[in-house]
N, C-alpha and C positions, 0 to 999 in steps of 0.2 A: 426444640419447641414441643411443648406438650399439647395434646388435644384441647385442654382446658385453658390454654393461654388466651389472654384478653386480646382484643383487637389492637390496643396500644402496644402490647408486648410484641405482637406479630409484626406490626409496622416498624417498630424499633429494630427488630432483628433484620427485617428486609432492608432498612436504611443502612444498617451496619454492613450488610453483605454487599449492597450496591457501592457503598463508599470504598470498600476493600477492592472490589473488582475494578472500579474506575482508577484507583491509585495504581493498580498493577498494569492496567491498560496504558496509562500515561507513560510509565517507564518503558514499556515494550515499544511504544511508538517512537519514543526518543532515540532508542537504539537502532531502529530500522528506518532510516530516511533514505532518500534517493541517492545520496552520496555513497552509500555502501554498494551500489551497483556499478559504479564507475570502473571501467576496465574489465568488467565481467566477461566480455566476449572478445578481448583484445587479440588473441591469437586463434580465434575460431574461423576456419576457412568458410564455413557455411555463412557466418555473419558477414564476412567480407563479400561474399556473393550477393547477399541481401542488400548490403550498402551500395554495391556497384549497380545493381538493378534499379534501386531507388534513384541513384544519380541519373541513369539513362532515362528513366520515366520523367524526372523533373526537367532534364534537358529537352526531351521531346515536347513537353508541355510548353517550355519557354519558346522553342522554335515555332510551335503552332500559334502562340499568342502574338508573335511579332507580325507587324503589318507587311 
């Protein structure tokens, strides 16, 4: 873009750039959805500890909520 570009030329260039960025963004989002994280921590001992602690907390909450 030259300094002497008209407003119309500048807006057209911006619109083209935004369209390009949006098209790239859509394809990147499609490749990265939540299913790509399944099994990520399957054999992680720390994650197993976190899961077990969560179970203990939920069970304590259930016990506390019962009359």
